[in-house]
N, C-alpha and C positions, 0 to 999 in steps of 0.2 A: 340911708336905711340903717337903723341901729341894730344892736345885737339881739334885742327882743323881737324885732320884726323878722330878722333872719331866722331866729329860732322857731317862730310861728310858721314861717314859710317851709322850713325843713320838716317840721312836724306835720304840716298839711300834706306835703308830698309823700311822706311815709304813710300817712293814713290812707292815701289813695290806693295803695297796694295791699292794705289789710282787708278791704272789702272784696269778697270773691267776685261779685257781679261787676263792680266797677273795674276791677283789675282785668277781668275778661273783656269788657268793653274797650278798655284802653289798648290792650294787646291786639284786639281785633282791628281797631282803627289804625294802629301803627302798621299792622301787617298789610292791610289793603292799600295804604298810602305807599308802602314800600313796593308793592306790586305795580302801582301806577308809575312810580319813578323808574322802575326797571323797564317798563314798556316804552318809556320815552326814548330809549336807546335801540329799539327794534326798528330798523329802517324799512321804509316802504320799498318793495321790489322794483328794480329798474331805474333807480335814481342815483345820482352822485351826491353824497352827503357833504363832502368837503366843498364842492362847487356851490352848493346852496348856502352853506355857512358863510363863505366869502361874499356871496351876493347880498345876503342880509346885512352884513357888516357895512356894506357900501350904500344899500338902499335906505335903511332906517325908516323913520316915519311911522305910518300905521302898521306896516309889517312888523316892526319891532314891538309895537303894542300888542299885536296879535300873538307874536312869539312869546311875549311876557305872560299873557293869560293862558297860553298852552304849555307853560312850564319849560320852554325851550324846545318843544317837540317840532316846531316848524323848521328851525334851523337844522335839526337832526333829520328832517323829512321822515319822522317817525310815523308809525301806524296810528299814533295819537295826535297827529298834526292838526286836526280840526279842533282838538280839545273839547271842552264842555260848552263852547259857544252855541252850537246848534240846539242843545237842550235848553239853554237860557233863552234863546230866541223863540223856541216853541212855547216855553212857559209864558213869555211876554204875550205871544199871540193868543194863547188860551185865556189869559186874564183879560185881555182887551175884548175878546169875543164874548166873555161872560157878561160884559157891560151891555152889549148890543143884542145878544141872542138870549131870549128868555129861557130856552131849554137848558143851556149851559149854566145860567144863573140858578135855575132850579136844582141842577145837579150839585152845585156848591152847598145848597141848604139841606141836602139829603144825608148829611153826616158821612160816616166812614164809607158807605157804598158809593155815594156820589163822588167822594174824593178819589176812590180807586178808579172809577170810570174816567175822571178828568186826567188822572195820572196816565192811564192807558192811552188816551187821545194825545197827550203830550209826548208819549213815547213814539207814537206813529208820526207825529209832526217832526220829531227829532230825526227819525230815519229819513223822511222826505227831504228835509233841509240838508241832511248830510249827503244825500245823493246829489242834490243840486250843487252844493259847495264842492263836493268831490270832483264832479265833472269840471267845474270852474278851475280848481287847483290843477287838475291834470292838463287842461289846455294851457294854463298859465306856465306850468313847469316846462312844457314843450316850447313855449315862446322865448324862454330865457336862453340867451346865446344866439338869437336870431336877429337881434337889434330891434325887436318890436316892443320892448318894455320901456315905458316912459320913466319909470322910477329911477333909472340909472342913465337916462339920456343916451342910450346906445352903448353904454359901458358893459352891457351884458355879453357882448361879443367875446367869445373865447371861454365863457363859463357855461358850457353845455351841461345842464343838470340831467337831462334825459338823453341817453345815447341811442335808444331804439324807440322813437315815437310811433304812434299809431293807435288804432282802436283797441288792440290787445293791451297796451300799456294803460290806456284810459279806463277800460273796464276793470282791470286789475286794481288800479289806483282807487277807483270809486268803491269797489268791494272792500278793499283793505281799510280805507279811511272810515267808511260807514260802520264796519265791524268794530274798529277802534273806538269810535264815538259811542256806539251802543255799549261797549264794555265799560267805558268810563262812566256812562250813565248808570249802569248796574252797580258799579263800585260805589258811586255816590249814594244811591238809594240804600245799599246795604250798610254803609257807615251810618246813615241817618237812623235806620231802624235798629241796628244791632251794635252800634258803636257809640261814640261820644261826639256831639256837635252836629252841625249841618254838613252832610257829606259833600255836596256840590261846592260850598264855600271852602271847605277844608282842602279839596282838590286844587282849587285856585290858589289857596294859601300855601300849599306845599310847593306848587310850581314857582311862586314868587320867592319864597324863602330859600329854595334850592339854588336860585340864581343870585341871591344877594352876596354870598362870599366871593363869587367870581367878579361881581361888579365892584366890590370893595378892593379886591386885588388890582383890577384894571385901573381904578382911580388912583391907588397908591403908586402904581408903576408909572402912570403919567406924571404924578407929582415928583417922583424921584428922577424922572428923565429930564426935568427942567422945563416942563410945559408952562409957558407963560400964562395960560388961561387958568392954571391951578396953582397960584402962588399961596404962601402960608396964610395970608389974610383971607383969601376966598375960601380956603379949606376950613378956617376957623368959623367963618360966617355960615358955611355949608353945614358944619356940625351943629352949631347953635340952632340953625333953622330946622334941622331934623329933630332935635330934642324938643324944640318948641312945638313942632307939628304933632309929635307923639303926645305931648302934654295936653294940647288942645283936643285931640281926638279922645283921649281918656276922659277928660273933663266933660265933654258933651255926651259921650256914649253912656256915661253913668248918670247924667242929669235926668231928673224926673220932676214933674209937676204933680204933687200929691193933693188930690181933692179930698177934703174931709167927708166921711160918711158916717152917719149915725143910724143905729138899728134900734127900732122901738122894742119895748118889752112885750113878751107874749106869755100868757099863762096857759099851760097845757097840763091839766090835772092839778097836781100839787107842786109842779115845778114851774119856774119862771125862766124863759129863754130870751136871749137878746139883751138889748140895753147897752151894748158895748159900742165904743167909738173906734173907727178904723179909717183907712184912707184908700182911695183909688189911685194907683200910680200910673201916670201917663208919661212915657219916655219922650224926651225932647226929640230924639231921632228914632222914631218907631220903626222906620223902614230899614235901619241898619246899613249894610254895604250894598244892598240891592240896587238903589238908584244909579250909583256910578257904574256898576257892572252892566246893568241894562242899557244905560246911555252909551257906554263904550261899544257894546255889541251892535247897537243900531247904527252908530256912526261908522263902525268898521265895515259894515255890509256894503253900503253904496260906494264908499271910497275904494274898497277892495275890488268890487265888481268893475268900477270905473277904470281901475288900473289894468284890469284883464281884457276889457273890451275896448279897442281903439276908438270907436265913436264916442265913448263915455270917458275919455281920458281927462277931460276938463273937470269932471266931478272929483277925480282923485286929486287934482292939483288944488281945487278950491278947498277941499276938506283935508288939507295937509295938517297932520298932527302938530299942534303948537301954534298954528295960525289963528288970527283973531276970529275968523268965521267958525273954525272948528271949536274954539273955546267958547264962543257965544252960544252955539248950538248945544255944546256939552253942558253948559250951565242951565240952559232952558230945559233940556231933557232931564237933568238931575232934579230940578225943582218939580217938574211934572210928575216924575216917577216917585218922588218923595210923597207927594199928595196922593197919587194914585194907589201906591202900595199900602199906604196907611189906611185909605178908605176901604181897600179890599180886605185887610187883615183885622180891622177894628171897626165894629158897628156900634155907634153910640145908642141906637134905638134898642138893640138887644141887651146892652149893658144896663140901660135904664129900666127895661122890663124885668130883668133878673133882680135888680135891686128892689123894685116895687114888690115882686112876689115874695121876697124874703123879709119884707118890712123895713128896708133900708131907704134912706133919703139923705140928700145933701142939705145941710142947714141953710135955711133961707130960700130954698128952691123947691117948688112943688114937684111931687113925684110924677113919673110918666113923661109926657111930651116935653114939659119945661126942663126936666132933668136931662133928657136927650139933647135938647137944644143947647143947654149950658155946657155939657160935655163936648159936644161938637164944636162949640165956640172956642173953648179952651184948647182943644186938640188942634184946631185950625191955626190958632196963634202960635202954639209951640212948634207945630210942624213947619211954619214959616221960618222960625229961627233955626230949626234943624236943617231945612233945605238950604238956607243961606250958608250955614256952617259947612255942609257937605260941598257946596260949590266952591267956597273959598279954599278949603283944604285940598280939593282935587285939582284946582286950576292954578292958584297962586304959586305953590311950591314948584309945580312943573315949569311955569314960566321962568322962575329963578334958576331952576336946574338947567334949562336951555341956555340961559345967559352964562352960566358957569361952564357949560359944555361937559356935563357929567352924565353918566348913564341914566336912562329913564327910570331904572328900578328904585331910585331914591325919590321919585316924584310923589305927589300927594296921594294919588289914587292907589298906588301900591302900598304906601304906608297905612292908608285908611283900611284897606282890605286886611292887611296883616294884623294890625292892632285890633280892629273890630272883631275879626274872627277869633283872635286869641282871647279877647275879653268874653265873648259869648261862650267859648268852649270852657274857659275857667269857671264861668258862672254855672254851667251845667255840672261840672265836676264838684263844685262847692255845694250845689243842691243835693247831690248824692251823699256827700259827707254829712251835711246837716240832717238829712232825713234819717240817717242811721246813727244819730247822736254823736257824731264826730265833730270836732272843731273845724271851721273853714280855714282858709289861708290867712285870715286876719284875726283869728282867735275868737273866743266866745263873746267878748264885749266889743270887738272892733267893728268897723263899718263893713257891711257886706259888699260883694262885688255887684249885687243886683242894681243898686242905683243910689244916687245922691240927690237929696231934695233940693229943688230950686223953685224960685217964684217967677221964672222967666215968662214973659208975655202973658201973664195971668190977667 
């Protein structure tokens, strides 16, 4: 980065705080994220936090992944231990139901009123799932130290997390964890409405970023202690891999397929409207970081329940994080949700109808149905490339990380979430700056964060 780029970046950051509304939104977002991080250290009543932390360090696997998405709240046995996973699961269920239940699909098309109703149903689903998972966690915490947990092969003896088990502890745990998840859900919605960026994604982002410094320190300490698995050559390869992964993520997240659109001239009175040429931008990865988050949530649920219920322990063993079965299912779910979420958020028929109403058309393509089919064809092809990119980024680095025996926080999924959410947030900030006649982070003539043109899979 040259001096000119640094100067533009500093100027863009300074401009952020010159706009009163943007400054207010930024401080509001930072404030709520700070509240969330403070809540991570509020322990659920009746549990031993140190014993749980020692247990998680030995157990690893899916529990470490769950702990990552909860921002370290699980190892702290915080009131936020469930994290935002119940809300994500409820959102998945509502979107799936919208495909098979006409009434919910009709609500999606009713505009703001329908969206509010669906959001309300999602909140109810979040509370229900939180209660179910809260009871599961309460029973699971009581089992630690009794030799019933398969994750440690009996090593849980002596690590009593709950000293006074019983229905009093269970009900209090369910109430505490459900209230914590409801509060996180409220924080996310407030950030989305009154702050900058997507609140739910930013909460997950904050949890991962907060744990990165500790992961870096642990890796460095292992390297200094003479760990044979972390020799200088492997550390160099690890650093190059991380930089390459970030570069690939930025490249694909900014990639677009721009379909040319021509608007016919219209004479209204003495004025002539239209006649200009523009383009329809289709992102290579329309779904963003949603597919990996959804896929991880779904895989965590049966594996975690299997580890809590003795008859289903085989499920937990089969879905071991890092195993070939887990990775195969993970890739399949990422591809499925990439197409599913793209279909939910982007309707080619509506886009084609709007273009036709305003006199727009794609050169060489008839307006109406043919235009919708062409857009759908292009979108399907570039989504294939986006889904494969997500799968490779999420799975391949994690496999290499396991080979190097370094913390999971450096894996592809966490890097994808961090970089993807950061790009989306910067894009929204730049949108505010440009709207108010300020330069963006790349200057008046530089490329915008919005996207980079590509001819992929056209």
